[in-house]
KEGUFI-789268 format. One record per residue (C-alpha): residue number from 0; residue in three letters; x, y, z. Coordinates in nm, 2 decimals, decimal comma. Layout:
BEGIN
[NUM; ALA; [X; Y; Z]] ...
% end
This chain:
BEGIN
[0; MET; [10,70; -10,00; 15,99]] [1; PRO; [10,72; -10,09; 16,36]] [2; THR; [10,82; -10,45; 16,43]] [3; GLN; [10,53; -10,66; 16,54]] [4; THR; [10,53; -10,98; 16,73]] [5; ARG; [10,35; -11,24; 16,52]] [6; SER; [10,20; -11,56; 16,66]] [7; ARG; [10,25; -11,88; 16,47]] [8; LEU; [9,99; -12,15; 16,49]] [9; THR; [10,10; -12,51; 16,48]] [10; LEU; [9,94; -12,84; 16,56]] [11; GLY; [10,15; -13,14; 16,66]] [12; CYS; [10,05; -13,50; 16,68]] [13; GLN; [10,23; -13,83; 16,72]] [14; LEU; [10,41; -13,96; 16,42]] [15; ASN; [10,58; -14,30; 16,38]] [16; PHE; [10,82; -14,36; 16,10]] [17; SER; [11,11; -14,57; 16,00]] [18; GLY; [11,45; -14,39; 15,99]] [19; SER; [11,80; -14,51; 15,96]] [20; ASP; [12,07; -14,40; 16,19]] [21; GLY; [12,29; -14,68; 16,29]] [22; GLY; [12,00; -14,92; 16,26]] [23; ASP; [11,78; -14,73; 16,51]] [24; ASN; [11,41; -14,66; 16,46]] [25; GLU; [11,33; -14,30; 16,54]] [26; TYR; [11,02; -14,17; 16,70]] [27; GLU; [10,95; -13,80; 16,68]] [28; LEU; [10,68; -13,56; 16,79]] [29; LEU; [10,65; -13,25; 16,59]] [30; HIS; [10,59; -12,97; 16,84]] [31; SER; [10,80; -12,68; 16,71]] [32; ASP; [11,04; -12,57; 16,99]] [33; VAL; [10,79; -12,61; 17,27]] [34; SER; [10,94; -12,73; 17,60]] [35; PRO; [10,68; -12,98; 17,75]] [36; HIS; [10,82; -12,97; 18,10]] [37; HIS; [10,65; -12,84; 18,40]] [38; ASP; [10,64; -12,93; 18,77]] [39; ARG; [10,50; -13,28; 18,78]] [40; LYS; [10,23; -13,41; 19,01]] [41; GLY; [10,33; -13,77; 19,09]] [42; TRP; [10,63; -14,00; 19,06]] [43; PRO; [10,90; -13,91; 18,81]] [44; VAL; [11,00; -14,17; 18,55]] [45; PHE; [11,36; -14,21; 18,41]] [46; VAL; [11,49; -14,43; 18,14]] [47; THR; [11,84; -14,58; 18,14]] [48; LEU; [12,05; -14,50; 17,83]] [49; PRO; [12,20; -14,78; 17,63]] [50; ILE; [12,52; -14,93; 17,77]] [51; ASP; [12,70; -14,84; 17,45]] [52; ALA; [12,58; -14,48; 17,44]] [53; VAL; [12,95; -14,40; 17,47]] [54; SER; [13,17; -14,62; 17,26]] [55; PHE; [13,46; -14,83; 17,40]] [56; PRO; [13,75; -14,78; 17,36]] [57; GLU; [13,71; -14,45; 17,16]] [58; GLY; [13,50; -14,28; 17,44]] [59; VAL; [13,28; -14,09; 17,20]] [60; MET; [12,90; -14,05; 17,19]] [61; LYS; [12,74; -14,29; 16,95]] [62; ARG; [12,45; -14,24; 16,71]] [63; LYS; [12,41; -13,87; 16,78]] [64; LYS; [12,12; -13,81; 16,54]] [65; ALA; [11,92; -14,10; 16,68]] [66; MET; [12,00; -13,98; 17,03]] [67; VAL; [11,86; -13,64; 16,95]] [68; GLN; [11,53; -13,79; 16,82]] [69; SER; [11,51; -14,02; 17,12]] [70; PHE; [11,56; -13,74; 17,37]] [71; ARG; [11,29; -13,53; 17,20]] [72; ALA; [11,05; -13,82; 17,22]] [73; LEU; [11,13; -13,88; 17,59]] [74; ALA; [11,07; -13,52; 17,67]] [75; THR; [10,74; -13,50; 17,49]] [76; GLY; [10,64; -13,84; 17,63]] [77; GLY; [10,64; -13,69; 17,98]] [78; LEU; [10,95; -13,86; 18,12]] [79; GLU; [11,15; -13,68; 18,39]] [80; GLY; [11,49; -13,77; 18,25]] [81; VAL; [11,75; -14,03; 18,18]] [82; VAL; [11,99; -14,25; 18,38]] [83; MET; [12,35; -14,21; 18,24]] [84; GLU; [12,60; -14,48; 18,34]] [85; VAL; [12,94; -14,32; 18,37]] [86; TRP; [13,20; -14,59; 18,32]] [87; TRP; [13,53; -14,58; 18,52]] [88; GLY; [13,69; -14,79; 18,24]] [89; LEU; [13,61; -14,52; 17,98]] [90; VAL; [13,68; -14,20; 18,17]] [91; GLU; [14,00; -14,29; 18,35]] [92; LYS; [14,09; -14,55; 18,09]] [93; GLU; [14,47; -14,54; 18,04]] [94; PHE; [14,63; -14,35; 18,33]] [95; PRO; [14,54; -14,27; 18,69]] [96; ARG; [14,39; -13,92; 18,75]] [97; VAL; [14,36; -13,86; 18,37]] [98; TYR; [13,99; -13,81; 18,30]] [99; ASN; [13,80; -13,77; 17,97]] [100; TRP; [13,45; -13,65; 18,03]] [101; GLN; [13,38; -13,51; 17,68]] [102; ALA; [13,12; -13,77; 17,57]] [103; TYR; [12,92; -13,74; 17,89]] [104; LEU; [12,93; -13,36; 17,87]] [105; GLU; [12,76; -13,39; 17,53]] [106; ILE; [12,49; -13,62; 17,67]] [107; VAL; [12,42; -13,39; 17,96]] [108; ALA; [12,41; -13,09; 17,73]] [109; LEU; [12,16; -13,27; 17,50]] [110; ALA; [11,94; -13,35; 17,80]] [111; LYS; [11,94; -12,99; 17,90]] [112; ARG; [11,84; -12,89; 17,55]] [113; PHE; [11,52; -13,10; 17,58]] [114; GLY; [11,45; -13,02; 17,94]] [115; LEU; [11,53; -13,36; 18,07]] [116; LYS; [11,69; -13,44; 18,40]] [117; VAL; [12,00; -13,66; 18,44]] [118; ARG; [12,08; -13,92; 18,70]] [119; ALA; [12,45; -14,02; 18,67]] [120; ALA; [12,54; -14,37; 18,78]] [121; MET; [12,90; -14,40; 18,88]] [122; ALA; [13,00; -14,74; 18,73]] [123; PHE; [13,31; -14,87; 18,90]] [124; HIS; [13,26; -15,22; 18,77]] [125; GLN; [13,33; -15,42; 18,45]] [126; CYS; [13,06; -15,46; 18,19]] [127; GLY; [13,04; -15,78; 17,97]] [128; THR; [13,23; -16,10; 17,97]] [129; GLY; [13,52; -16,02; 17,74]] [130; PRO; [13,64; -15,84; 17,43]] [131; ASP; [13,40; -16,04; 17,21]] [132; ASP; [13,10; -15,91; 17,41]] [133; PRO; [12,93; -15,62; 17,22]] [134; PHE; [12,89; -15,44; 17,55]] [135; TRP; [13,24; -15,49; 17,67]] [136; ILE; [13,37; -15,22; 17,90]] [137; PRO; [13,65; -15,34; 18,13]] [138; LEU; [13,81; -15,18; 18,43]] [139; PRO; [14,07; -14,91; 18,35]] [140; GLN; [14,38; -15,05; 18,18]] [141; TRP; [14,61; -14,93; 18,46]] [142; VAL; [14,39; -15,11; 18,72]] [143; ARG; [14,40; -15,44; 18,52]] [144; GLU; [14,78; -15,41; 18,50]] [145; GLU; [14,79; -15,39; 18,88]] [146; ILE; [14,56; -15,69; 18,91]] [147; ASP; [14,79; -15,88; 18,68]] [148; LYS; [15,08; -15,80; 18,92]] [149; ASP; [14,87; -15,89; 19,22]] [150; PRO; [14,58; -16,13; 19,13]] [151; ASP; [14,44; -16,11; 19,49]] [152; LEU; [14,31; -15,76; 19,41]] [153; ALA; [14,03; -15,96; 19,24]] [154; TYR; [13,77; -16,16; 19,42]] [155; SER; [13,82; -16,54; 19,44]] [156; ASP; [13,60; -16,84; 19,54]] [157; ARG; [13,72; -17,16; 19,70]] [158; PHE; [13,80; -17,31; 19,36]] [159; GLY; [14,04; -17,03; 19,29]] [160; ARG; [13,82; -16,87; 19,02]] [161; ARG; [13,90; -16,50; 18,99]] [162; ASN; [13,63; -16,25; 18,92]] [163; MET; [13,74; -15,92; 18,75]] [164; GLU; [13,41; -15,74; 18,77]] [165; TYR; [13,50; -15,53; 19,07]] [166; ILE; [13,81; -15,48; 19,30]] [167; SER; [13,79; -15,69; 19,61]] [168; LEU; [13,66; -15,49; 19,90]] [169; GLY; [13,92; -15,66; 20,12]] [170; CYS; [14,17; -15,41; 20,00]] [171; ASP; [13,94; -15,10; 20,02]] [172; VAL; [14,18; -14,89; 20,22]] [173; LEU; [14,51; -15,03; 20,11]] [174; PRO; [14,74; -14,83; 19,87]] [175; VAL; [14,73; -15,10; 19,60]] [176; LEU; [14,65; -14,87; 19,30]] [177; HIS; [14,96; -14,66; 19,22]] [178; GLY; [14,98; -14,55; 19,58]] [179; ARG; [14,60; -14,50; 19,62]] [180; SER; [14,35; -14,72; 19,78]] [181; PRO; [14,04; -14,83; 19,57]] [182; ILE; [13,82; -14,60; 19,79]] [183; GLN; [14,06; -14,31; 19,72]] [184; ALA; [14,04; -14,38; 19,35]] [185; TYR; [13,65; -14,38; 19,36]] [186; THR; [13,66; -14,07; 19,56]] [187; GLU; [13,88; -13,87; 19,33]] [188; PHE; [13,68; -13,99; 19,03]] [189; MET; [13,36; -13,86; 19,19]] [190; ARG; [13,53; -13,53; 19,28]] [191; SER; [13,65; -13,48; 18,93]] [192; PHE; [13,29; -13,55; 18,81]] [193; ARG; [13,16; -13,29; 19,05]] [194; ASP; [13,41; -13,02; 18,94]] [195; THR; [13,36; -13,09; 18,57]] [196; PHE; [12,98; -13,10; 18,58]] [197; SER; [12,92; -12,83; 18,84]] [198; PRO; [12,73; -12,59; 18,60]] [199; PHE; [12,46; -12,87; 18,55]] [200; PHE; [12,39; -12,96; 18,91]] [201; GLY; [12,05; -12,89; 19,05]] [202; GLY; [11,89; -12,79; 18,71]] [203; VAL; [12,00; -13,08; 18,49]] [204; ILE; [12,19; -13,34; 18,70]] [205; THR; [11,96; -13,41; 18,99]] [206; GLY; [12,09; -13,75; 19,11]] [207; ILE; [12,40; -13,95; 19,16]] [208; GLN; [12,38; -14,33; 19,19]] [209; VAL; [12,71; -14,46; 19,34]] [210; GLY; [12,83; -14,80; 19,22]] [211; MET; [12,93; -15,03; 19,51]] [212; GLY; [12,99; -15,36; 19,34]] [213; PRO; [12,93; -15,58; 19,03]] [214; ALA; [12,66; -15,44; 18,81]] [215; GLY; [12,67; -15,12; 19,02]] [216; GLU; [12,50; -15,32; 19,30]] [217; LEU; [12,60; -15,35; 19,67]] [218; ARG; [12,69; -15,72; 19,66]] [219; TYR; [12,97; -15,98; 19,61]] [220; PRO; [13,01; -16,14; 19,26]] [221; SER; [12,88; -16,47; 19,39]] [222; TYR; [12,87; -16,65; 19,06]] [223; PRO; [13,11; -16,66; 18,76]] [224; LEU; [13,04; -16,38; 18,52]] [225; GLN; [13,00; -16,62; 18,23]] [226; LYS; [12,70; -16,77; 18,40]] [227; GLN; [12,52; -16,44; 18,44]] [228; ALA; [12,30; -16,49; 18,13]] [229; TRP; [12,13; -16,80; 18,28]] [230; THR; [12,20; -16,80; 18,65]] [231; TRP; [11,89; -16,59; 18,73]] [232; ARG; [11,66; -16,85; 18,58]] [233; LYS; [11,79; -17,14; 18,79]] [234; PRO; [11,83; -17,17; 19,16]] [235; GLU; [12,21; -17,16; 19,18]] [236; LEU; [12,35; -17,13; 19,53]] [237; GLY; [12,64; -16,90; 19,45]] [238; GLU; [12,99; -16,91; 19,60]] [239; PHE; [13,14; -16,72; 19,89]] [240; GLN; [13,39; -16,46; 19,76]] [241; CYS; [13,64; -16,46; 20,05]] [242; TYR; [13,95; -16,64; 19,93]] [243; ASP; [14,17; -16,36; 19,81]] [244; LYS; [14,45; -16,29; 20,06]] [245; TYR; [14,30; -15,96; 20,17]] [246; MET; [13,96; -16,11; 20,26]] [247; LEU; [14,12; -16,41; 20,43]] [248; ALA; [14,34; -16,17; 20,63]] [249; SER; [14,03; -15,99; 20,76]] [250; LEU; [13,85; -16,32; 20,83]] [251; ASN; [14,15; -16,46; 21,02]] [252; ALA; [14,18; -16,14; 21,23]] [253; CYS; [13,81; -16,16; 21,32]] [254; ALA; [13,84; -16,53; 21,42]] [255; ARG; [14,14; -16,46; 21,64]] [256; GLU; [13,96; -16,17; 21,80]] [257; MET; [13,67; -16,41; 21,88]] [258; GLY; [13,92; -16,67; 22,02]] [259; LYS; [13,82; -16,92; 21,74]] [260; ARG; [14,13; -16,99; 21,54]] [261; GLU; [13,96; -17,30; 21,39]] [262; TRP; [13,72; -17,07; 21,21]] [263; ALA; [14,00; -16,89; 21,03]] [264; ASN; [14,17; -16,95; 20,69]] [265; SER; [13,86; -17,06; 20,49]] [266; GLY; [13,49; -17,00; 20,42]] [267; PRO; [13,22; -17,25; 20,53]] [268; THR; [13,28; -17,62; 20,46]] [269; GLY; [12,99; -17,82; 20,32]] [270; ALA; [12,86; -17,52; 20,12]] [271; GLY; [12,81; -17,74; 19,81]] [272; ASN; [12,88; -17,61; 19,47]] [273; LEU; [12,71; -17,36; 19,24]] [274; MET; [12,45; -17,60; 19,10]] [275; GLN; [12,39; -17,83; 19,39]] [276; ASP; [12,06; -17,89; 19,56]] [277; LEU; [12,07; -17,69; 19,88]] [278; GLU; [11,92; -17,97; 20,09]] [279; LYS; [12,22; -18,18; 20,00]] [280; THR; [12,47; -17,93; 20,15]] [281; GLU; [12,58; -17,93; 20,51]] [282; PHE; [12,58; -17,55; 20,53]] [283; PHE; [12,27; -17,44; 20,34]] [284; LYS; [12,02; -17,71; 20,42]] [285; SER; [11,72; -17,63; 20,63]] [286; ASP; [11,89; -17,74; 20,96]] [287; GLY; [12,24; -17,67; 20,83]] [288; SER; [12,53; -17,50; 20,99]] [289; TRP; [12,42; -17,16; 20,87]] [290; ASN; [12,21; -17,15; 21,18]] [291; THR; [12,49; -17,24; 21,43]] [292; PRO; [12,74; -17,02; 21,62]] [293; TYR; [13,00; -17,08; 21,34]] [294; GLY; [12,74; -16,99; 21,07]] [295; GLU; [12,64; -16,68; 21,26]] [296; PHE; [13,01; -16,58; 21,30]] [297; PHE; [13,10; -16,62; 20,94]] [298; LEU; [12,78; -16,46; 20,79]] [299; THR; [12,81; -16,17; 21,03]] [300; TRP; [13,17; -16,11; 20,92]] [301; TYR; [13,09; -16,16; 20,55]] [302; SER; [12,79; -15,93; 20,54]] [303; GLY; [12,96; -15,69; 20,78]] [304; MET; [13,25; -15,64; 20,53]] [305; LEU; [12,99; -15,55; 20,27]] [306; LEU; [12,82; -15,30; 20,50]] [307; LEU; [13,16; -15,15; 20,59]] [308; HIS; [13,23; -15,11; 20,22]] [309; CYS; [12,89; -14,94; 20,17]] [310; GLU; [12,95; -14,71; 20,46]] [311; ARG; [13,29; -14,60; 20,33]] [312; ILE; [13,16; -14,52; 19,99]] [313; CYS; [12,85; -14,34; 20,12]] [314; ARG; [13,06; -14,13; 20,36]] [315; GLU; [13,30; -14,02; 20,08]] [316; ALA; [13,01; -13,94; 19,84]] [317; LYS; [12,83; -13,75; 20,10]] [318; THR; [13,14; -13,54; 20,17]] [319; ILE; [13,20; -13,47; 19,80]] [320; PHE; [12,85; -13,37; 19,71]] [321; CYS; [12,76; -13,20; 20,05]] [322; ASP; [12,74; -12,85; 19,90]] [323; VAL; [12,56; -12,97; 19,58]] [324; GLU; [12,19; -12,98; 19,52]] [325; ILE; [12,18; -13,35; 19,44]] [326; ASN; [12,01; -13,68; 19,54]] [327; LEU; [12,24; -13,97; 19,63]] [328; SER; [12,15; -14,33; 19,59]] [329; GLY; [12,28; -14,69; 19,61]] [330; LYS; [12,15; -15,01; 19,46]] [331; VAL; [12,07; -15,35; 19,60]] [332; ALA; [12,06; -15,66; 19,38]] [333; GLY; [11,74; -15,84; 19,30]] [334; ILE; [11,83; -16,18; 19,43]] [335; HIS; [11,52; -16,38; 19,50]] [336; ARG; [11,60; -16,74; 19,38]] [337; HIS; [11,57; -16,90; 19,72]] [338; TYR; [11,34; -16,66; 19,90]] [339; PHE; [11,10; -16,93; 20,01]] [340; THR; [11,37; -17,14; 20,17]] [341; ARG; [11,50; -17,11; 20,53]] [342; SER; [11,86; -17,02; 20,46]] [343; HIS; [11,83; -16,81; 20,14]] [344; PRO; [12,17; -16,93; 20,01]] [345; SER; [12,19; -16,71; 19,70]] [346; GLU; [12,14; -16,40; 19,92]] [347; LEU; [12,40; -16,52; 20,17]] [348; THR; [12,67; -16,57; 19,91]] [349; ALA; [12,59; -16,23; 19,77]] [350; GLY; [12,65; -16,08; 20,11]] [351; TYR; [12,30; -16,02; 20,23]] [352; TYR; [12,26; -16,19; 20,57]] [353; ASN; [11,89; -16,24; 20,50]] [354; THR; [11,72; -16,57; 20,61]] [355; SER; [11,38; -16,68; 20,73]] [356; ILE; [11,47; -16,56; 21,08]] [357; ARG; [11,68; -16,25; 21,00]] [358; ASP; [11,63; -15,93; 20,80]] [359; GLY; [11,94; -15,86; 20,59]] [360; PHE; [11,81; -15,55; 20,42]] [361; LEU; [11,73; -15,34; 20,72]] [362; PRO; [12,10; -15,28; 20,81]] [363; ILE; [12,16; -15,17; 20,45]] [364; ALA; [11,87; -14,93; 20,47]] [365; ARG; [12,00; -14,79; 20,79]] [366; VAL; [12,34; -14,71; 20,64]] [367; PHE; [12,17; -14,54; 20,34]] [368; GLY; [11,95; -14,34; 20,57]] [369; ARG; [12,25; -14,23; 20,79]] [370; TYR; [12,41; -14,06; 20,48]] [371; GLY; [12,09; -13,94; 20,32]] [372; PHE; [12,09; -14,20; 20,04]] [373; SER; [11,79; -14,33; 19,84]] [374; MET; [11,77; -14,70; 19,79]] [375; CYS; [11,74; -14,84; 19,44]] [376; CYS; [11,57; -15,17; 19,41]] [377; THR; [11,52; -15,38; 19,09]] [378; CYS; [11,27; -15,65; 18,98]] [379; PHE; [10,96; -15,43; 19,01]] [380; GLU; [10,80; -15,58; 18,70]] [381; MET; [10,84; -15,95; 18,80]] [382; LYS; [10,56; -16,17; 18,93]] [383; ASP; [10,58; -16,47; 19,16]] [384; ALA; [10,33; -16,67; 18,95]] [385; GLU; [10,55; -16,64; 18,64]] [386; ASP; [10,89; -16,69; 18,81]] [387; GLN; [10,78; -16,99; 19,01]] [388; ARG; [10,70; -17,18; 18,69]] [389; MET; [11,07; -17,24; 18,66]] [390; ASN; [11,17; -17,21; 19,03]] [391; ARG; [10,91; -17,28; 19,29]] [392; VAL; [11,11; -17,13; 19,58]] [393; SER; [11,17; -16,80; 19,41]] [394; SER; [10,97; -16,48; 19,51]] [395; PRO; [11,06; -16,16; 19,34]] [396; GLU; [10,75; -15,99; 19,49]] [397; GLY; [10,85; -16,10; 19,84]] [398; PHE; [11,20; -15,97; 19,78]] [399; VAL; [11,07; -15,63; 19,66]] [400; ARG; [10,83; -15,60; 19,95]] [401; GLN; [11,10; -15,67; 20,20]] [402; VAL; [11,33; -15,41; 20,06]] [403; LEU; [11,05; -15,15; 20,04]] [404; LEU; [10,95; -15,23; 20,40]] [405; ALA; [11,31; -15,17; 20,52]] [406; ALA; [11,30; -14,84; 20,33]] [407; LYS; [10,97; -14,74; 20,49]] [408; ILE; [11,11; -14,82; 20,84]] [409; CYS; [11,42; -14,61; 20,78]] [410; ASP; [11,22; -14,34; 20,61]] [411; ILE; [11,44; -14,32; 20,30]] [412; PRO; [11,33; -14,26; 19,93]] [413; VAL; [11,31; -14,55; 19,69]] [414; GLN; [11,40; -14,58; 19,32]] [415; GLY; [11,22; -14,87; 19,16]] [416; GLU; [11,37; -15,03; 18,86]] [417; THR; [11,30; -15,31; 18,61]] [418; SER; [11,53; -15,60; 18,57]] [419; SER; [11,46; -15,63; 18,20]] [420; SER; [11,32; -15,43; 17,91]] [421; SER; [10,97; -15,57; 17,93]] [422; LEU; [10,73; -15,35; 17,75]] [423; ASP; [10,40; -15,54; 17,79]] [424; TYR; [10,10; -15,40; 17,97]] [425; GLU; [10,11; -15,66; 18,25]] [426; SER; [10,46; -15,57; 18,35]] [427; PHE; [10,38; -15,20; 18,38]] [428; GLN; [10,08; -15,28; 18,59]] [429; GLN; [10,30; -15,49; 18,82]] [430; VAL; [10,53; -15,19; 18,86]] [431; LEU; [10,23; -14,98; 18,96]] [432; LYS; [10,12; -15,25; 19,21]] [433; MET; [10,46; -15,28; 19,38]] [434; SER; [10,51; -14,90; 19,39]] [435; LYS; [10,18; -14,85; 19,57]] [436; PHE; [10,30; -15,10; 19,84]] [437; TYR; [10,57; -14,85; 19,92]] [438; SER; [10,38; -14,52; 19,87]] [439; ASP; [10,05; -14,60; 20,05]] [440; GLY; [10,02; -14,38; 20,36]] [441; LEU; [10,32; -14,17; 20,27]] [442; GLY; [10,32; -13,80; 20,18]] [443; GLY; [10,55; -13,63; 19,93]] [444; THR; [10,74; -13,76; 19,63]] [445; THR; [10,95; -14,03; 19,79]] [446; PHE; [10,94; -14,27; 19,50]] [447; SER; [11,07; -14,26; 19,15]] [448; PHE; [11,11; -14,52; 18,88]] [449; ASN; [11,39; -14,62; 18,63]] [450; PHE; [11,31; -14,81; 18,32]] [451; VAL; [11,59; -15,03; 18,19]] [452; MET; [11,67; -14,95; 17,92]] [453; MET; [11,63; -14,73; 17,61]] [454; ASP; [11,67; -14,91; 17,28]] [455; LYS; [11,50; -14,92; 16,94]] [456; ASN; [11,23; -15,15; 17,06]] [457; LEU; [11,11; -14,89; 17,30]] [458; PHE; [11,02; -14,65; 17,02]] [459; GLU; [10,82; -14,90; 16,81]] [460; TYR; [10,47; -14,77; 16,79]] [461; ARG; [10,29; -15,03; 17,01]] [462; ASN; [10,56; -15,04; 17,27]] [463; TRP; [10,60; -14,66; 17,29]] [464; ASP; [10,22; -14,62; 17,32]] [465; THR; [10,21; -14,86; 17,61]] [466; PHE; [10,51; -14,70; 17,77]] [467; VAL; [10,38; -14,35; 17,75]] [468; ARG; [10,05; -14,45; 17,90]] [469; PHE; [10,24; -14,61; 18,19]] [470; VAL; [10,44; -14,29; 18,24]] [471; ARG; [10,12; -14,09; 18,25]] [472; GLN; [9,97; -14,33; 18,50]] [473; ILE; [10,26; -14,33; 18,74]] [474; SER; [10,36; -13,96; 18,71]] [475; ASP; [10,03; -13,77; 18,69]] [476; ILE; [9,73; -13,79; 18,92]] [477; ALA; [9,50; -13,68; 18,64]] [478; HIS; [9,47; -14,04; 18,51]] [479; ALA; [9,36; -14,17; 18,85]] [480; VAL; [9,10; -13,88; 18,88]] [481; SER; [8,96; -13,95; 18,54]] [482; LEU; [8,91; -14,32; 18,62]] [483; VAL; [8,74; -14,28; 18,95]] [484; SER; [8,52; -14,00; 18,81]] [485; GLN; [8,36; -14,26; 18,58]] [486; PHE; [8,20; -14,43; 18,88]] [487; MET; [8,06; -14,14; 19,06]] [488; HIS; [7,70; -14,26; 19,01]] [489; ASN; [7,77; -14,60; 19,17]] [490; PRO; [8,10; -14,61; 19,36]] [491; SER; [8,22; -14,93; 19,54]] [492; GLU; [8,45; -14,96; 19,84]] [493; GLU; [8,74; -15,01; 19,59]] [494; HIS; [8,66; -14,68; 19,42]] [495; MET; [8,63; -14,50; 19,76]] [496; GLY; [8,97; -14,64; 19,86]] [497; ALA; [9,12; -14,49; 19,54]] [498; VAL; [8,96; -14,15; 19,61]] [499; ILE; [9,11; -14,15; 19,97]] [500; ARG; [9,45; -14,22; 19,83]] [501; ILE; [9,41; -13,93; 19,58]] [502; LEU; [9,31; -13,70; 19,86]] [503; GLN; [9,61; -13,81; 20,06]] [504; TYR; [9,83; -13,72; 19,77]] [505; LEU; [9,67; -13,38; 19,71]] [506; LYS; [9,71; -13,29; 20,08]] [507; SER; [10,08; -13,37; 20,07]] [508; SER; [10,14; -13,18; 19,74]] [509; SER; [9,93; -12,86; 19,77]] [510; GLY; [10,23; -12,64; 19,70]] [511; ARG; [10,30; -12,77; 19,35]] [512; GLY; [10,19; -12,61; 19,02]] [513; LEU; [10,27; -12,52; 18,67]] [514; MET; [10,58; -12,32; 18,58]] [515; PHE; [10,56; -12,04; 18,33]] [516; LYS; [10,87; -11,91; 18,16]] [517; LYS; [10,94; -11,62; 17,93]] [518; TYR; [11,04; -11,73; 17,57]] [519; SER; [11,13; -11,52; 17,27]] [520; HIS; [10,81; -11,61; 17,08]] [521; LEU; [10,43; -11,62; 17,11]] [522; ASN; [10,37; -11,93; 16,90]] [523; ILE; [10,05; -12,12; 16,97]] [524; ASN; [10,11; -12,49; 16,96]] [525; GLY; [9,88; -12,79; 17,01]] [526; CYS; [9,96; -13,15; 17,08]] [527; ILE; [9,70; -13,43; 17,07]] [528; ASP; [9,69; -13,81; 17,14]] [529; ALA; [9,43; -14,08; 17,18]] [530; ASP; [9,43; -14,44; 17,28]] [531; TRP; [9,22; -14,70; 17,09]] [532; ALA; [8,95; -14,90; 17,27]] [533; GLU; [9,15; -14,90; 17,60]] [534; SER; [8,84; -14,88; 17,82]] [535; ALA; [8,77; -15,23; 17,96]] [536; THR; [8,41; -15,14; 18,03]] [537; ASP; [8,28; -15,00; 17,70]] [538; ARG; [8,59; -15,01; 17,46]] [539; ARG; [8,56; -14,64; 17,39]] [540; SER; [8,88; -14,44; 17,33]] [541; THR; [9,01; -14,15; 17,53]] [542; SER; [9,12; -13,82; 17,37]] [543; GLY; [9,37; -13,58; 17,51]] [544; TYR; [9,52; -13,25; 17,40]] [545; LEU; [9,75; -12,98; 17,52]] [546; THR; [9,77; -12,61; 17,41]] [547; PHE; [10,08; -12,40; 17,45]] [548; VAL; [10,10; -12,02; 17,41]] [549; GLY; [10,45; -11,87; 17,40]] [550; GLY; [10,60; -12,21; 17,51]] [551; ASN; [10,38; -12,23; 17,82]] [552; LEU; [10,10; -12,48; 17,88]] [553; VAL; [9,77; -12,29; 17,91]] [554; THR; [9,49; -12,55; 17,85]] [555; TRP; [9,47; -12,93; 17,86]] [556; ARG; [9,20; -13,19; 17,85]] [557; SER; [9,14; -13,57; 17,86]] [558; LYS; [8,80; -13,70; 17,79]] [559; LYS; [8,65; -14,03; 17,68]] [560; GLN; [8,50; -14,02; 17,33]] [561; ARG; [8,13; -14,06; 17,28]] [562; VAL; [8,14; -14,34; 17,03]] [563; VAL; [8,36; -14,65; 16,97]] [564; ALA; [8,63; -14,57; 16,72]] [565; LEU; [8,67; -14,84; 16,45]] [566; SER; [9,05; -14,77; 16,42]] [567; SER; [9,33; -14,59; 16,59]] [568; ALA; [9,34; -14,34; 16,31]] [569; GLU; [8,97; -14,25; 16,37]] [570; ALA; [9,03; -14,21; 16,74]] [571; LYS; [9,32; -13,97; 16,68]] [572; PHE; [9,13; -13,77; 16,42]] [573; ARG; [8,85; -13,72; 16,67]] [574; SER; [9,10; -13,60; 16,92]] [575; MET; [9,25; -13,37; 16,66]] [576; THR; [8,91; -13,22; 16,59]] [577; LYS; [8,87; -13,13; 16,96]] [578; GLU; [9,21; -12,96; 16,97]] [579; ILE; [9,14; -12,76; 16,65]] [580; CYS; [8,82; -12,63; 16,80]] [581; GLU; [9,01; -12,53; 17,12]] [582; LEU; [9,28; -12,35; 16,91]] [583; LEU; [9,02; -12,16; 16,70]] 
% end
């Protein structure tokens, strides 16, 4: 008999179950081997992989079975991809120029298998506070040995406290690491990454975030690492990190050039200590010396060194990846503890010359724009009203708006990011609010979002359901259209404003569409989902289904149910009924 191509009919729906693989809960969607990806209409959403996705010191991929199930769920949930932190202390661990990329190659191959994109974050910093920290990943062993020989390779404050998170930028171009400068070491690391992962660029690896300081952020480590767990909750001033011999040499040279030798050899006097009230310090108080010729000199030099460090790294990264289809980005820190003060001390000690009378983020955005970098900004889920309960001068929303405005002025893309793994509905709505501040009036996909981070709590049913709805809201215009269409009979000004924004988006994305690929089967697959009583106006549920033929999306629908479902199970069964009718 001649061979016939047979179609196989399957129906997939969401399942939630408890599994055991290293203590992780697994979330899986049964959809045969259908690839759910197609060209998206909206803002792509990424999720950051766990810090310990690759184990230290072994350098192997952990919890492989759980990772497979997690990637499957992320793909079917509509996410664009994952952020993969690539740790210097793991890859080039024992000897200079000896790289072990194996675990990261496995992660990228797994992402490719499920149609996910990868953003690789070059992590040139230390993670954790010490060997007892479950997420401890230090700098490479050979780098730590060099720091032991020359402690001034590490940052130091005026009390002589050394910070080992990141090599002092004062020695950026000096051959202090086995005959190489830190910038050369970072450059060769990125070049090795490019050469090793070249088959994945463009199709799988679509972005590189280049680490530029502690936590991968462009900043100084302005407070001791041991205080990191609580320093964001209290208005600490921070400490200037300019007391290693390399930073002091640069400061002294700058002071001599200005003809002000009395301004050399030390940072500002009267800057108080980490916990002091800023109004009791000579430097940071409202009418303090930060706003004097000396203060302007020191802060210009201190922030200028950080900008120079940024420019050096951006230039090297741009050169390395110039022939690669990749998006480059850098990250600024979410420091907002003193945003409603005149001097903004915690921003000044971190290296951002940002005060009530000066914009410290616009120069950073200009450097990023000069080299074609996107700007990553955190704290998108934070609200002033909640943060000010503990600190009345804090303003995470003000900080985010200022960074977004700088990005708008310089016309550079933005990557939004959460500062914590908040999974509540209010946090996601705050993300949407802040992202709209940047995107209003702009055409094209210039915004994307990173959720920090993937863990077992994300895949618990309630959390996952909330997260997937957020992903659909931010990455697909269909949700916005379905909402405004419910008020066609009696639209208000608010509804008309939403319609205008939808039309602006459609005008800027008219060339996008679905992608159809040839697969080796003609299976017919259906996927369904439904919320439960999510409509605030009448508490009715919304059904949704997708139909795939031969691995390609051919029909889809989202519609509010006619009656109020008494349970989530009832809502899903009603949705399943609609999809079965479509399949038949």
